[in-house]
C-alpha positions in Angstrom: 1.8 21.9 -58.0 4.7 22.5 -55.8 7.1 19.7 -54.5 8.9 19.3 -51.7 12.4 17.7 -51.6 13.4 15.3 -49.4 17.2 14.5 -49.0 18.0 10.7 -49.7 20.0 10.4 -46.3 16.5 11.0 -44.5 14.7 8.5 -46.8 17.2 5.9 -46.2 17.3 6.5 -42.4 13.4 6.3 -42.3 13.2 3.0 -44.1 15.7 1.5 -42.0 14.1 2.4 -39.0 10.5 1.0 -40.3 12.3 -1.8 -41.2 13.6 -2.4 -37.8 10.1 -2.0 -36.4 8.9 -4.2 -38.6 11.4 -7.2 -37.8 10.7 -6.5 -34.2 6.8 -6.9 -34.5 7.1 -9.8 -36.8 5.9 -8.3 -39.9 7.6 -9.2 -43.2 4.9 -7.4 -46.0 5.3 -3.8 -46.2 1.6 -3.6 -46.7 0.5 -5.3 -43.8 2.6 -3.1 -41.6 0.8 0.1 -43.2 -2.6 -1.3 -42.5 -1.5 -2.0 -38.8 0.3 1.4 -38.6 -3.4 2.7 -39.9 -5.2 0.9 -37.6 -3.5 1.0 -34.4 -5.3 3.7 -31.9 -3.0 3.7 -29.3 0.0 1.9 -27.8 0.0 0.8 -24.2 3.8 0.9 -22.9 4.9 -1.1 -19.8 8.3 -1.2 -18.2 8.9 -4.9 -16.8 10.9 -5.4 -13.7 11.0 -9.2 -12.6 7.0 -7.8 -11.8 6.2 -11.6 -11.7 3.2 -11.6 -8.9 1.5 -8.4 -10.7 2.2 -8.3 -14.7 -0.9 -10.6 -15.6 -3.3 -8.4 -14.1 -1.7 -5.1 -15.6 -1.9 -7.0 -19.3 -5.3 -8.4 -18.9 -6.8 -4.7 -17.6 -6.0 -3.4 -20.9 -9.0 -3.2 -22.9 -11.4 -1.2 -25.4 -14.6 -1.3 -26.8 -13.9 1.2 -29.8 -10.4 1.2 -30.5 -7.7 -1.0 -31.8 -4.6 -1.6 -29.1 -1.4 -2.7 -28.9 0.5 -3.6 -25.7 4.4 -3.0 -25.8 6.1 -4.9 -22.7 9.5 -3.6 -22.3 11.6 -5.9 -20.7 13.8 -3.9 -19.1 15.3 -6.4 -16.6 15.8 -8.9 -19.4 14.2 -11.6 -17.4 10.6 -11.7 -19.1 9.3 -15.2 -20.4 6.4 -14.9 -22.5 5.3 -18.5 -22.4 5.8 -18.9 -18.7 3.4 -16.1 -17.9 1.1 -17.3 -20.6 0.7 -13.7 -22.3 1.2 -14.8 -25.6 -2.6 -15.2 -26.4 -3.1 -11.8 -25.6 -3.9 -9.8 -28.8 -1.7 -7.2 -29.8 0.9 -8.2 -27.2 4.7 -7.9 -27.7 7.9 -7.6 -26.0 10.9 -5.3 -26.7 14.1 -5.2 -25.3 17.3 -3.8 -25.4 21.0 -5.1 -25.2 21.4 -3.8 -21.9 19.0 -3.4 -18.6 17.2 -0.2 -18.9 16.1 2.2 -16.3 12.5 3.3 -16.1 13.0 6.4 -18.2 14.7 4.9 -21.0 12.2 1.7 -21.0 9.8 4.0 -21.6 11.1 5.8 -24.4 11.9 2.6 -26.0 8.4 1.4 -25.8 7.6 4.7 -27.5 10.3 4.5 -30.1 8.9 0.7 -30.9 5.1 1.9 -30.7 2.8 1.9 -33.8 -0.6 3.8 -32.4 -1.3 7.3 -32.7 -1.4 7.5 -28.8 1.0 6.3 -26.0 -0.3 5.1 -22.8 1.7 4.3 -19.8 1.4 1.6 -17.2 3.4 0.5 -14.9 3.7 -3.6 -14.1 2.3 -3.6 -10.6 -0.9 -1.2 -11.5 -4.1 -2.1 -13.2 -6.9 -0.1 -15.1 -10.6 -0.4 -14.5 -12.9 -1.2 -17.8 -13.3 1.8 -20.0 -10.3 3.7 -19.5 -8.8 4.0 -22.7 -12.1 5.0 -24.5 -12.8 7.6 -22.1 -9.2 9.5 -22.5 -9.5 8.5 -26.4 -12.8 10.5 -26.7 -11.6 13.6 -24.7 -8.2 13.6 -26.7 -10.3 13.0 -30.0 -13.5 15.0 -29.5 -12.3 17.6 -27.3 -8.8 18.9 -28.3 -9.0 22.0 -26.6 -10.5 23.7 -23.7 -13.1 26.8 -23.5 -10.1 28.8 -23.8 -8.6 27.3 -26.7 -5.8 25.8 -25.0 -4.7 22.6 -26.6 -4.8 19.2 -24.5 -1.4 17.9 -24.7 -2.4 14.8 -22.4 -5.0 13.1 -20.3 -4.9 11.5 -17.0 -7.2 9.9 -14.4 -8.1 9.6 -10.8 -6.3 6.9 -8.9 -7.5 4.6 -6.2 -4.8 3.3 -3.7 -4.6 -0.1 -3.5 -2.5 -2.5 -0.9 0.4 -4.2 -1.8 -1.4 -7.6 -2.5 -3.8 -5.9 -4.5 -7.0 -5.0 -2.3 -8.5 -1.7 -3.2 -9.0 0.9 -0.1 -11.6 3.5 0.0 -8.8 6.3 -0.5 -9.0 7.9 -3.9 -6.6 10.8 -5.3 -8.7 13.0 -7.4 -7.7 14.2 -10.6 -8.3 18.0 -11.1 -10.0 19.1 -14.3 -7.3 21.3 -15.7 -3.7 21.4 -15.2 -1.3 24.3 -16.3 2.3 24.7 -16.2 1.9 26.9 -13.0 -0.5 24.5 -11.0 1.8 21.6 -12.0 4.4 23.1 -10.3 2.8 23.2 -7.1 2.6 19.2 -6.9 2.4 16.2 -9.3 -1.1 15.9 -9.8 -0.3 13.5 -12.8 -0.2 9.5 -12.2 2.1 8.1 -14.9 0.2 4.9 -15.1 -2.7 7.1 -16.1 -1.3 8.8 -18.8 -2.4 9.1 -22.3 -0.9 11.5 -24.6 -0.2 11.7 -28.6 2.7 9.6 -29.6 4.2 12.8 -31.5 4.2 14.6 -27.8 5.8 11.6 -26.3 8.6 11.4 -28.9 9.1 15.2 -28.6 9.7 15.0 -24.9 11.5 12.1 -24.1 12.0 11.4 -20.1 15.2 11.9 -18.6 17.2 9.4 -16.4 18.9 10.4 -13.2 18.0 10.4 -9.4 14.6 12.4 -10.1 11.2 11.7 -10.9 11.4 11.3 -14.5 7.8 11.4 -15.2 7.1 14.7 -13.4 9.8 16.5 -15.4 8.4 15.2 -18.5 5.0 16.8 -18.0 6.2 19.7 -16.7 8.4 19.9 -20.2 5.5 19.5 -21.8 3.2 22.1 -20.5 6.0 24.5 -20.1 5.4 24.8 -23.9 2.2 25.4 -23.7 -1.5 23.8 -23.5 -2.9 21.8 -20.5 -3.4 18.4 -19.1 -6.8 17.0 -18.9 -7.9 15.2 -15.8 -10.9 12.7 -15.8 -11.8 12.7 -12.0 -13.1 9.0 -11.8 -10.6 6.5 -10.4 -9.9 4.6 -13.7 -6.3 3.8 -12.3 -5.8 1.2 -9.6 -2.4 2.1 -8.1 -0.3 -0.2 -5.7 0.9 1.8 -2.5 3.8 0.1 -1.1 4.5 0.7 2.4 8.6 1.7 2.2 7.4 4.3 -0.6 5.4 6.0 2.5 7.7 6.2 4.9 11.5 5.6 4.5 11.8 6.6 1.2 10.0 10.1 1.7 13.2 11.9 1.8 14.5 10.8 -1.0 11.2 11.5 -2.7 11.5 14.9 -2.0 15.5 15.1 -3.2 14.4 14.0 -6.4 11.2 16.3 -6.8 14.3 19.0 -6.2 16.2 17.9 -8.6 12.8 17.9 -11.0 12.8 21.6 -10.1 16.4 22.3 -11.1 16.6 20.3 -14.3 13.3 22.3 -15.3 15.5 25.4 -15.0 13.7 26.8 -12.0 16.1 29.4 -9.6 16.8 28.4 -6.5 14.1 30.7 -4.7 11.4 29.1 -7.0 12.8 25.7 -6.1 12.4 26.1 -2.1 9.0 27.7 -2.8 7.7 25.0 -4.4 9.1 22.3 -2.2 7.0 23.9 0.4 4.0 23.2 -2.0 5.1 19.9 -2.8 5.3 19.1 0.8 1.8 20.5 1.7 0.0 18.7 -0.9 2.1 15.6 -0.1 0.7 15.5 3.4 -3.0 16.5 2.0 -2.9 13.8 -0.5 -2.6 11.2 2.1 -4.9 12.7 4.9 
């Protein structure tokens, strides 16, 4: 039977990484670590930026009937107090932080690096989920795996319900197309980050990039450019706060950020301009 040689430096680095994760998670015994690693199905990554009025609702919305999960709050603003928010009792909840403040891309990347689950689910601290969201997505990823054309399902997302700044649900629902390819995604960002679930291996292979751009949109484009599809569940399983400032004063800035996404995705200038037109069209239709 063949034997694959593993260099000593790879072994040493791997042991160091796992040891560091164990310390951060408060785990002392390697056997306990291995049991937890085998048992956790999904890691929910929540970047925190002084979201004092909304963080409890976000954390408490995470639930699953069938699978074990962990909640990783990334203290990107270095201001979170677990005891103050009364979240220390929440099963699987832990806080990680870096030595410095982080932008949202680096915060999500840190959460992915610290995760122990087979899958990553992103959730912003001012949004929340409907019950059953994780179970429905995991069923798709575990049972379906590919579409009828044999294309791999690289990530799963859902429709979202728009809510007011104070958390009141509106009647406006942004639908989720069932299948989104790279070409379709270039037309507009149909995928809301707080609704996404994807394999941890995929999230690790495609870290989000920092900069004055829509880091999540660029990430989904990079994933789908290499093949496969994003699978949408057309149920509003995400409740998404829509802020007045982001709908009016920041529209121009959002358009510039989208243009930079297309530039970073490697599109020639004429394609960037073409898809800016489709972006504008879908952006208007989205809120009609």
